[in-house]
C-alpha positions, 0 to 999 in steps of 0.5 A: 344809650349803649350805642352812645357809650360805644361812640364815646369810647371810640372817641378815646381810642387808647382803650383799643387793645385788639390788634388791627386786622386787614379789611375784607372785600365786603369791608372795602366795598362799604368803605369805598362807598363812604369815600365816594360820598365824601368825595362827591359831597353827597351829604344827603347820602352820608346822612342816611348812614350815620348811627345817631347820636354822633358824639363830638368832643364835650361839651359840644353837643352830639349830632342827633338827627339827619337835619343836624348832620347836614347843618353841621357837616362843614363844621366836622368835615373840613378841607383837611379831613375830607382830603384825608378820607378821599385820599385813603385806600380801603385796603391800606389805610383802613383796618378792621377792629372786630365788633367795633367796626372799621377805622381810618388810620389810628381811629380818625374815622370809624364805620360800623360793620354796616358802613354807618358812620359811628365816630369822627375823632377829628376837630376842625378849627371851627369845632375847636373854637366852639368847644373853647367858647362852650367850656368858657360859658360852662365854667361861668355857670359853675361854682368857683370851686369847680371851674378849673378843669380841662374837659367835662366828661359826664353829668349824671343824675341819680334819685338823689344826686347830681354828679359831675365828672371832669377831666382835670388833666394829667390823667386825673379826674374830679368828682363833684356832687350836689343834692338833686334840688341844688344848682351847679352854680352852688357849692358842691356838697362833695368834691373829690380830686385825683380820680382815675378811669379804669377799663375792663377788658376790651368790651368798653366797660369802664368806671371812674374811681375816687377815694375820700377818707376811706370811702370809694366812689365809683361811676360804672359805665356799662357798654356791653352787658346784660340786656337790662343792665343799667348804662351807669351805676354809682356805687359807694363802698367802705372797707369792701362793704357796699353802702350805696348803689344807684342807677344814674341817668346820663344828662350829657 
């Protein structure tokens, strides 16, 4: 789960504030191997060095297995991306980003310290069309009150609630919640617009915060934390007093 959350954050590279460093000889060796496999269209070799799941921009499902990677390779690696990778120079176009790994240009492609592919921040025309179709279908399944959004962020389930976070544009987010036994095509029990995302430090931990009539709702995502730390916790506070704290499962 934490690997998936790290990959998600690499898909939103604006949080990266660590200064890029030059790649080492070892880095360059791993990068050169990746470039060579892409150039030779050695998909099987590439599939062996992917940190699954490989996230795609929501609501496109992540690539979970080697078989899926091979099936969807051409959707992700189109002619334009392949050209960018093949023409890149390990010592000039790639940067070392500490524990996050190595990135091409401004984060278009990420490899971890072992040379495994961990993120592709690029959308081919095929994926753009697929994303648009999935969003259109998703909106039809939702209650009319929450159909308007730019991008779905996450769907969570706690012991009692189903919670959906959507990017509604202009840096704002929406919180919608239903009782667990309810369906998302029903009117949500609670809708809060105007939420924000806040990153904590450079480790990737972040939370979405929403305010409603003095109550503060937080969905806290822990990427780097204690070994047994819950990946997501939903908290409700008022006047600084915690009223609720429940761990959540990430559905998508």
